[in-house]
DRENBATOR-633164 format. One record per residue (C-alpha): x, y, z. Coordinates in steps of 0.1 Angstrom, whole numbers, padded with zeros to 4 digits, always signed. Example, Ala and Ser with C-alpha at 12.3 -4.5 7.8 and 13.67 -1.06 7.14 Angstrom:
<recs>
+0123-0045+0078+0137-0011+0071
</recs>
This chain:
<recs>
+0000+0000+0000+0014+0034-0010+0017+0063+0014-0010+0082-0006-0035+0054-0002-0027+0049+0035-0032+0086+0042-0065+0086+0023-0078+0057+0044-0068+0075+0076-0086+0106+0065-0118+0086+0058-0117+0069+0092-0113+0103+0110-0142+0118+0090-0165+0089+0100-0156+0096+0136-0166+0132+0130-0132+0146+0132-0116+0167+0105-0080+0161+0097-0056+0188+0094-0038+0186+0062-0002+0180+0072+0009+0163+0041+0030+0179+0014+0017+0185-0020+0020+0154-0043+0049+0168-0064+0071+0174-0033+0063+0139-0020+0073+0123-0052+0105+0144-0053+0114+0132-0018+0108+0096-0028+0129+0100-0059+0157+0117-0040+0157+0090-0013+0158+0063-0040+0187+0082-0057+0205+0083-0024+0200+0046-0019+0212+0039-0054+0243+0060-0049+0251+0042-0016+0247+0008-0034+0268+0020-0062+0296+0031-0038+0294-0002-0020+0297-0021-0052+0326+0000-0064+0344-0005-0031+0338-0043-0033+0350-0043-0069+0382-0024-0060+0389-0048-0031+0384-0078-0053+0407-0063-0080+0433-0056-0054+0430-0092-0040+0433-0106-0074+0464-0085-0082+0480-0096-0050+0472-0132-0058+0487-0128-0093+0519-0112-0080+0522-0139-0053+0518-0168-0077+0542-0152-0102+0568-0148-0074+0563-0184-0063+0566-0196-0099+0599-0177-0104+0612-0192-0072+0602-0227-0083+0619-0223-0116+0651-0211-0099+0652-0240-0076+0636-0267-0097+0669-0282-0108+0685-0281-0074+0678-0317-0065+0690-0329-0099+0722-0310-0096+0727-0322-0060+0723-0358-0072+0750-0352-0099+0777-0341-0075+0788-0376-0066+0794-0382-0103+0816-0351-0104+0835-0365-0074+0840-0398-0092+0854-0379-0123+0878-0359-0101+0891-0391-0085+0895-0406-0120+0915-0376-0131+0937-0379-0100+0942-0416-0107+0953-0409-0143+0980-0385-0130+0994-0411-0105+0989-0444-0124+1003-0462-0154+0978-0490-0153+0956-0484-0183+0934-0513-0176+0924-0500-0142+0917-0465-0157+0895-0480-0183+0876-0500-0157+0872-0469-0136+0858-0449-0165+0834-0476-0174+0822-0477-0137+0816-0439-0138+0798-0442-0172+0775-0470-0159+0768-0449-0128+0759-0419-0149+0736-0439-0172+0719-0453-0141+0715-0418-0128+0699-0407-0160+0676-0437-0160+0664-0429-0125+0655-0394-0137+0634-0407-0166+0661-0403-0194+0664-0432-0218+0686-0439-0248+0667-0443-0281+0675-0476-0297+0688-0473-0333+0707-0505-0341+0689-0524-0369+0658-0503-0364+0635-0490-0392+0641-0453-0398+0613-0432-0382+0614-0395-0389+0594-0389-0357+0623-0401-0335+0654-0402-0358+0673-0375-0376+0688-0388-0409+0721-0370-0416+0729-0391-0446+0719-0421-0467+0741-0449-0479+0735-0475-0506+0733-0510-0493+0737-0542-0512+0713-0560-0489+0675-0554-0497+0666-0560-0460+0687-0530-0449+0668-0505-0472+0650-0480-0450+0668-0492-0419+0694-0475-0398+0730-0486-0407+0749-0464-0383+0743-0441-0354+0766-0410-0354+0751-0394-0322+0728-0411-0297+0694-0398-0290+0676-0396-0257+0640-0393-0245+0627-0379-0212+0595-0396-0200+0587-0407-0236+0594-0373-0251+0624-0370-0274+0648-0345-0260+0676-0352-0285+0671-0369-0318+0696-0396-0327+0717-0387-0358+0717-0417-0380+0728-0430-0415+0700-0447-0434+0703-0475-0459+0688-0470-0494
</recs>
């Protein structure tokens, strides 16, 4: 029920009781202006609240973005730390091998030491998901091999197959990280 209707009902009730009402209401135009201005004030308040909430939300998001960017940069900086730390024993082995070459004339022992270090390094790579890509007697596949040359073969079975591997290739968790360089039979 609007204010106008309510006031009209009150006036009728008072008339029935025999009392005249004193007109205390404002003219209709002024009442509507007051209602419009109060609605405008409420809308302005709501607008200010929403703007403030929006600014806070934008600031929170900007802080979140900056924090995650900082964390990502820190993660990238230290991501290889464990890998490099695990490689240090291999460096120690190489240093011992270099010292042994300076003091020893036993070539057989030096070869054996180098093979032990190589095997240890290959095992280390395997533990970290790096595998050698097989090339010996394999059919050439351009997805995983890089042909650096072709060589005519007298044997029909060797056509399209890898004859020689010039440089080994490696994959990391099934993704090729270095293509093997091979010679293909034609």
